[in-house]
C-alpha positions in Angstrom: -47.6 -24.3 6.7 -46.7 -24.2 3.1 -44.1 -26.6 1.9 -42.2 -23.7 0.4 -41.9 -22.2 3.9 -40.5 -25.5 5.2 -38.0 -25.4 2.3 -37.0 -21.9 3.2 -36.5 -22.9 6.9 -34.4 -25.9 5.7 -32.2 -23.7 3.6 -31.6 -21.3 6.5 -30.7 -24.2 8.7 -28.3 -25.5 6.1 -26.5 -22.2 5.8 -26.2 -21.7 9.6 -23.3 -23.2 11.4 -24.2 -21.8 14.9 -26.0 -24.4 17.0 -27.8 -21.8 19.1 -29.1 -20.0 15.9 -30.4 -23.3 14.5 -32.2 -24.0 17.8 -33.7 -20.5 17.8 -34.9 -20.8 14.1 -36.4 -24.2 14.8 -38.1 -23.1 18.0 -39.6 -20.0 16.3 -40.9 -22.1 13.4 -42.3 -24.9 15.5 -44.0 -22.5 17.8 -46.1 -21.1 14.9 -47.3 -24.5 13.7 -50.4 -26.6 14.4 -49.2 -29.6 16.5 -49.9 -32.1 13.7 -48.0 -29.9 11.2 -45.2 -29.7 13.7 -45.1 -33.5 13.9 -44.6 -33.7 10.1 -42.0 -31.0 10.0 -40.0 -32.5 12.8 -39.9 -35.9 11.1 -39.0 -34.5 7.7 -36.3 -32.2 9.0 -34.6 -35.2 10.7 -34.9 -37.5 7.7 -37.6 -39.7 9.2 -40.8 -39.9 7.1 -42.9 -42.2 9.3 -42.7 -43.3 12.9 -40.8 -46.6 13.2 -43.7 -48.3 14.9 -46.1 -47.5 12.1 -44.9 -50.2 9.8 -45.0 -47.8 6.9 -42.2 -47.9 4.3 -42.2 -45.5 1.4 -40.4 -47.8 -1.0 -39.1 -44.9 -3.2 -35.6 -45.0 -4.3 -33.2 -42.9 -6.5 -34.4 -44.3 -9.8 -38.1 -43.5 -9.1 -37.3 -40.0 -7.9 -35.2 -39.4 -11.0 -37.9 -40.6 -13.3 -40.6 -38.5 -11.6 -38.3 -35.4 -12.0 -37.5 -36.1 -15.6 -41.2 -36.4 -16.4 -42.1 -33.1 -14.8 -39.1 -31.0 -15.4 -39.9 -28.1 -17.6 -43.7 -28.6 -17.3 -45.5 -25.4 -16.2 -49.1 -25.9 -15.0 -51.7 -23.2 -15.9 -52.0 -22.5 -12.2 -49.3 -23.8 -9.8 -50.8 -24.8 -6.5 -49.0 -23.9 -3.3 -48.7 -27.2 -1.5 -49.0 -27.4 2.3 -46.8 -29.6 4.4 -49.8 -31.7 5.3 -50.7 -32.2 1.6 -47.2 -33.4 0.8 -47.2 -35.7 3.8 -50.6 -37.2 2.9 -49.3 -38.0 -0.6 -46.3 -39.8 0.9 -48.6 -41.8 3.1 -50.6 -42.8 0.0 -47.4 -43.8 -1.7 -46.4 -46.0 1.2 -49.8 -47.7 1.1 -49.4 -48.6 -2.6 -48.9 -52.3 -3.1 -49.2 -55.0 -5.7 -48.1 -55.1 -9.4 -49.2 -51.6 -10.1 -47.6 -50.0 -7.0 -44.6 -48.5 -8.9 -46.8 -46.7 -11.4 -49.0 -45.3 -8.6 -46.0 -44.1 -6.6 -44.6 -42.4 -9.7 -47.9 -40.7 -10.4 -48.1 -39.4 -6.8 -44.5 -38.0 -6.9 -45.2 -36.4 -10.3 -48.3 -34.7 -8.9 -46.2 -33.2 -6.2 -43.2 -32.2 -8.3 -45.3 -30.4 -10.9 -46.4 -27.9 -8.3 -43.0 -27.4 -6.7 -40.0 -25.3 -7.5 -36.7 -27.0 -8.3 -35.5 -26.1 -4.8 -38.5 -27.7 -3.2 -38.2 -30.9 -5.3 -34.5 -31.2 -4.3 -35.4 -30.9 -0.6 -38.3 -33.3 -0.8 -36.0 -35.8 -2.5 -33.4 -35.4 0.3 -36.2 -35.9 2.9 -37.4 -39.1 1.1 -33.8 -40.5 0.9 -33.3 -39.8 4.6 -30.4 -37.4 3.9 -31.7 -33.9 4.6 -28.1 -32.8 5.5 -29.3 -29.7 7.4 -27.6 -30.3 10.7 -31.0 -30.5 12.3 -30.6 -33.7 14.2 -32.9 -35.0 17.0 -30.8 -33.3 19.7 -31.4 -29.9 18.1 -35.1 -30.6 17.7 -35.4 -31.6 21.4 -33.7 -28.3 22.4 -36.0 -26.4 20.1 -39.1 -28.1 21.6 -37.8 -27.2 25.1 -37.3 -23.6 24.1 -40.6 -23.1 22.4 -42.6 -24.8 25.2 -40.6 -23.4 28.1 -39.8 -26.9 29.3 -36.7 -28.2 30.9 -34.4 -29.8 28.3 -33.8 -32.9 30.5 -37.5 -33.5 30.9 -37.9 -33.2 27.1 -35.1 -35.7 26.5 -36.7 -38.1 29.0 -40.1 -37.7 27.3 -38.5 -38.5 24.0 -37.2 -41.8 25.4 -40.8 -42.9 25.9 -42.4 -41.3 22.9 -39.8 -42.8 20.6 -40.7 -40.6 17.7 -39.7 -37.0 17.3 -42.9 -36.1 15.5 -45.2 -37.7 18.1 -43.3 -35.8 20.8 -43.6 -32.5 19.0 -47.3 -33.0 18.6 -47.7 -33.9 22.3 -45.7 -31.0 23.7 -47.2 -28.4 21.3 -50.7 -29.6 22.3 -49.9 -28.6 25.8 -48.9 -31.9 27.3 -46.2 -31.6 29.9 -43.0 -33.6 29.2 -43.1 -35.0 32.7 -46.4 -36.7 31.9 -45.1 -38.5 28.8 -44.3 -42.1 29.9 -44.3 -45.7 28.8 -47.6 -47.0 27.5 -48.7 -50.5 26.7 -48.5 -51.5 23.0 -46.4 -48.4 22.3 -42.8 -49.7 22.0 -39.8 -47.8 23.4 -36.3 -48.0 22.1 -34.3 -50.6 24.0 -31.6 -49.7 26.5 -28.1 -50.1 25.0 -24.8 -51.3 26.4 -21.3 -49.8 26.2 -18.3 -51.9 25.1 -15.8 -53.1 27.7 -12.4 -54.6 26.9 -12.6 -57.3 29.5 -14.7 -58.7 32.3 -12.3 -57.1 34.8 -12.7 -53.7 33.2 -16.6 -54.1 33.2 -16.6 -55.0 36.9 -14.5 -52.0 37.7 -16.9 -49.8 35.9 -19.7 -51.3 38.0 -17.9 -50.5 41.3 -16.6 -54.0 41.8 -19.9 -56.0 42.0 -22.4 -56.6 39.2 -24.8 -58.9 37.5 -23.5 -60.9 34.5 -25.9 -62.3 31.9 -25.3 -64.5 28.9 -25.1 -62.4 25.7 -27.0 -64.3 23.1 -26.7 -63.7 19.4 -30.4 -63.5 19.2 -33.3 -61.2 18.2 -34.0 -58.4 20.7 -37.8 -58.4 21.4 -40.0 -56.2 23.6 -43.1 -58.1 24.7 -46.2 -56.1 25.5 -49.0 -58.1 27.3 -52.5 -57.3 28.4 -54.5 -60.3 29.3 -54.2 -62.7 26.3 -53.3 -59.9 23.9 -49.6 -60.0 23.0 -47.6 -57.8 20.7 -44.0 -58.2 19.9 -41.6 -55.4 18.8 -38.0 -55.6 17.5 -35.2 -53.2 18.5 -36.3 -51.1 15.5 -39.8 -50.9 17.0 -41.2 -53.0 14.2 -44.3 -55.0 15.1 -43.5 -58.7 14.3 -46.3 -60.3 16.3 -47.9 -62.1 13.3 -44.5 -63.6 12.3 -43.8 -65.3 15.7 -46.9 -67.2 16.9 -44.7 -69.5 19.0 -43.3 -66.6 21.0 -46.8 -65.2 21.4 -48.0 -68.4 23.0 -45.0 -68.7 25.3 -45.5 -65.1 26.4 -49.2 -65.8 27.2 -48.4 -68.9 29.1 -45.1 -68.0 30.9 -45.5 -64.3 31.8 -47.9 -64.4 34.7 -49.2 -60.8 34.8 -52.3 -59.1 33.6 -50.2 -56.3 32.1 -46.5 -56.3 31.5 -43.7 -55.1 29.2 -40.7 -57.5 29.2 -37.4 -57.1 27.4 -35.8 -60.3 26.1 -33.8 -62.1 23.4 -35.5 -64.6 21.2 -33.1 -67.5 20.3 -33.4 -70.9 18.7 -31.3 -74.0 19.2 -30.3 -77.0 17.0 -28.7 -80.0 18.7 -28.1 -77.9 21.8 -26.3 -75.1 19.8 -27.7 -71.6 19.2 -28.7 -70.9 15.6 -26.9 -68.1 13.8 -28.4 -64.6 13.9 -28.8 -64.6 10.1 -31.1 -67.6 10.4 -33.2 -66.0 13.1 -33.6 -62.8 11.0 -35.3 -65.0 8.3 -37.8 -66.1 10.9 -38.7 -62.7 12.1 -39.1 -61.4 8.5 -41.3 -64.2 7.4 -44.8 -63.2 6.3 -46.0 -66.5 4.9 -45.9 -70.1 6.2 -45.2 -68.8 9.7 -46.7 -71.8 11.4 -44.4 -74.1 9.4 -41.4 -72.0 10.2 -42.3 -72.0 13.9 -42.2 -75.8 13.8 -38.9 -75.9 11.9 -37.2 -73.2 13.9 -38.9 -72.8 17.3 -37.9 -69.8 19.3 -37.2 -69.6 23.0 -37.5 -66.5 25.2 -34.6 -65.3 27.3 -36.1 -62.6 29.5 -33.7 -60.2 31.2 -35.7 -57.1 32.2 -39.2 -55.7 32.9 -40.2 -52.2 32.2 -43.9 -52.1 33.2 -46.2 -54.2 35.4 -50.0 -53.7 36.0 -50.0 -49.9 35.5 -46.7 -49.3 37.1 -43.7 -48.0 35.1 -40.5 -49.6 36.4 -37.8 -47.9 34.4 -36.5 -45.8 37.4 -36.3 -48.8 39.7 -32.8 -50.2 40.2 -31.9 -53.2 38.1 -31.9 -55.5 41.2 -35.4 -54.5 42.0 -36.6 -55.0 38.4 -35.0 -58.4 38.3 -36.8 -59.5 41.5 -40.1 -58.3 40.0 -39.3 -60.2 36.8 -38.6 -63.4 38.8 -42.1 -63.1 40.3 -44.0 -62.8 37.0 -41.9 -64.8 34.5 -41.6 -68.5 34.6 -38.1 -69.7 35.7 -37.7 -71.4 32.3 -37.6 -68.2 30.3 -35.2 -66.2 32.6 -31.8 -65.5 31.1 -28.7 -67.3 32.6 -27.2 -64.9 35.2 -24.8 -64.6 38.1 -24.2 -61.7 40.6 -20.6 -61.5 41.8 -17.8 -59.2 42.8 -15.2 -61.9 42.2 -13.2 -61.5 39.0 -12.3 -65.2 38.8 -16.0 -66.2 39.1 -17.0 -63.5 36.6 -14.4 -64.7 34.0 -15.5 -68.3 34.5 -19.1 -67.3 33.7 -17.9 -65.4 30.6 -16.0 -68.5 29.4 -19.1 -70.7 30.1 -21.2 -68.4 27.9 -18.6 -68.6 25.1 -18.5 -72.4 25.4 -22.3 -72.5 24.9 -21.9 -70.7 21.5 -22.9 -67.2 22.8 -21.3 -63.8 22.0 -20.1 -63.2 25.5 -21.7 -61.5 28.5 -23.5 -58.3 29.5 -22.3 -56.8 32.8 -24.9 -54.6 34.6 -24.7 -52.2 37.5 -27.0 -53.4 40.2 -28.5 -50.0 40.8 -28.9 -49.0 37.1 -32.2 -47.6 35.8 -33.6 -48.6 32.5 -32.8 -45.8 30.0 -34.6 -46.4 26.7 -32.5 -45.8 23.6 -29.6 -44.6 25.7 -26.0 -45.9 26.1 -25.4 -44.8 29.7 -22.5 -46.3 31.5 -24.7 -48.8 33.2 -24.5 -51.9 31.0 -21.3 -53.2 29.4 -20.9 -55.9 26.8 -17.8 -58.1 26.7 -17.0 -60.1 23.6 -13.8 -61.9 22.5 -13.2 -59.5 19.5 -14.2 -55.9 19.4 -16.5 -54.9 16.6 -18.4 -51.8 15.6 -21.8 -51.5 14.1 -21.4 -49.1 11.1 -23.6 -48.0 8.2 -22.8 -48.3 4.5 -22.9 -44.9 2.8 -21.2 -45.7 -0.5 -19.7 -48.4 -2.6 -17.3 -48.9 -5.5 -17.7 -51.4 -8.4 -15.5 -54.4 -8.0 -12.7 -55.8 -10.2 -11.7 -59.3 -11.2 -13.9 -61.9 -9.5 -16.0 -59.1 -8.0 -16.6 -57.4 -11.4 -20.2 -56.4 -11.9 -20.9 -56.1 -8.1 -20.8 -53.1 -5.8 -18.4 -54.7 -3.4 -16.0 -52.2 -1.8 -18.1 -50.5 0.9 -17.6 -47.1 2.6 -18.4 -47.6 6.3 -19.5 -44.7 8.5 -20.1 -43.8 12.1 -22.6 -41.4 13.5 -21.6 -37.9 14.6 -24.4 -37.2 17.2 -23.5 -33.5 17.3 -24.5 -32.9 13.6 -26.5 -36.1 12.7 -24.0 -36.8 9.9 -22.6 -40.2 9.0 -18.8 -39.9 8.6 -16.7 -42.5 6.8 -14.2 -44.4 9.0 -13.1 -47.0 6.5 -13.7 -49.3 3.6 -13.9 -53.0 3.1 -14.7 -55.6 0.5 -14.1 -58.5 2.9 -16.6 -60.7 4.7 -19.5 -61.4 2.2 -20.2 -64.3 0.0 -20.8 -64.0 -3.8 -24.5 -64.4 -3.2 -24.4 -61.6 -0.6 -22.4 -59.3 -2.9 -25.1 -59.8 -5.6 -27.9 -59.1 -3.2 -26.1 -56.1 -1.7 -25.6 -54.7 -5.2 -29.3 -54.8 -5.8 -30.1 -53.2 -2.5 -27.5 -50.4 -2.8 -28.7 -49.5 -6.3 -32.2 -49.0 -4.9 -30.7 -46.7 -2.2 -28.5 -44.7 -4.6 -28.5 -41.0 -4.2 -25.5 -40.1 -6.3 -23.7 -41.9 -9.1 -20.0 -41.2 -9.9 -19.6 -44.0 -12.4 -17.0 -46.1 -10.6 -18.6 -45.3 -7.2 -22.1 -44.7 -5.9 -23.2 -42.9 -2.7 -26.3 -44.3 -1.0 -28.9 -43.5 1.6 -27.6 -44.7 5.0 -29.8 -47.7 5.7 -27.7 -51.0 5.7 -26.0 -51.6 9.0 -23.1 -54.0 9.3 -21.1 -55.4 12.2 -17.5 -54.7 11.4 -14.3 -56.3 12.8 -10.9 -54.7 12.5 -7.3 -55.0 13.7 -7.0 -51.4 15.0 -8.2 -47.8 14.6 -5.8 -45.4 13.1 -5.7 -41.6 12.8 -6.4 -40.6 9.2 -6.4 -37.3 7.3 -8.1 -39.1 4.4 -11.6 -39.1 6.1 -13.4 -36.2 7.7 -14.0 -38.4 10.8 -10.2 -38.3 11.4 -10.1 -42.1 11.8 -9.7 -45.2 9.7 -10.2 -48.9 10.5 -7.3 -51.1 9.6 -8.1 -54.5 8.0 -11.9 -53.9 8.3 -14.1 -57.0 7.7 -17.9 -57.4 7.7 -18.8 -60.0 10.3 -22.5 -59.9 9.5 -25.3 -57.6 8.4 -27.6 -56.2 11.1 -31.0 -55.6 9.5 -32.4 -55.4 13.1 -30.5 -52.2 13.7 -31.3 -48.7 12.3 -28.6 -46.1 11.3 -29.4 -44.3 14.6 -28.2 -47.4 16.5 -24.7 -47.5 15.1 -21.4 -46.6 16.7 -20.7 -43.0 17.2 -17.5 -41.1 16.6 -17.0 -41.1 20.3 -17.1 -44.9 20.3 -14.5 -45.0 17.5 -12.3 -42.5 19.5 -12.7 -44.6 22.6 -11.4 -47.7 20.8 -8.5 -45.7 19.4 -7.5 -44.4 22.8 -7.9 -47.8 24.5 -5.4 -49.3 22.1 -2.6 -47.4 23.8 -3.0 -49.3 27.1 -0.8 -51.9 25.5 0.8 -50.0 22.6 3.0 -47.0 22.4 1.9 -43.9 20.5 4.0 -41.5 18.6 3.4 -37.8 19.1 0.6 -36.7 16.9 
């Protein structure tokens, strides 16, 4: 497939508002492609350059793209090559592999070699792909429907296959190679997205959602880890599917010693304590990101495992087993010392006492789980519910304004967005300059300028990449934002580098919070 053909498809998708027409166009295009080309096209169209588990990062921002374009604009080669999608992708892989003092120059040269053989329209589209903002309305949901249509598979089986594949490109390659979606399942050392929990306003409400009886577990403010084990080989993956094995030697040793199975995949939280109190999430992130002096950091900030689920054991995939059965299996293979604190009850008073106990230990709250719940990777089904004292939403920063007074010189007033799953767009639901320290404002300014996609002088718009946990007093209806909502008195509680933009709150989550406010408040006619 020529890149100009992908550009033409992208433009058609951008102009089409009909979901069914988008699906048909995608299905027709994918069906004509070689499976490996289809994998590349699927990733680019959804704004994902590389699989999350690959560890590859392009490291190309607005300034480098602009410089490459300035250096090639107006240049006309003697003979313009027609680039294929594969050639473009291979150049991006090379750019991601560039490291060291000379890496910027090499990346610039690679981009220039692409741009000189592209039309202006192609350059613009590639830049949007690179910045993760294709803005075509071709989200993962549409791609899954298109794959189902072009392969003749049932859409639900394709969605389930995606839960295990974890990468839309890998799934496209598998299905277009003739693999049946029903045969795509969990594999050792291939991480799957973690199961997610819904918010609940209280323990009582969560128990009601679970038909009156449920398991409650401590909700630690830790690092979510997926442990893959075969014999003595251990690999650790974060919730973003990043391999952090080399950074956490102490966790590797604990997993070898305390998970008594030849093969297993265990879901857990990694936490650390100082004088009996859990360390802050921000401190734990530093440990996970550490590339040097990891042994010293392991001694200074040792991590403990709090295991709460098992997805795979000795060749058997367990995700469809009910939670109760998975817990019994976990008890058999995991040492008692690494099992998460837990109680099973239908008594509201007992459940609330357990919740208060968790809070008194310095934890966030509890997770309440249906006893018959399956494990649904990457999905927020109404099976697990998190209960915390104050409601927060995980949102992504999509823009920022330059500050005034004490904040002069910093990008410090942030536009916060929620995800609209129907379109894949990030829609603004509020702004805030509250919650960060001066040092964090300075660091955030540097990061946002690297992510800049549009500069309006007093305001910049950025690639959605930085996720923040945001507290607020209430959600209001707002004609100001396309989302229709605005957060009142928003404040950043903490940054969440462990989460990707696809993990953030959806518009439906914001709407739910808005509606639930009126259990205790009156609402004027809208």
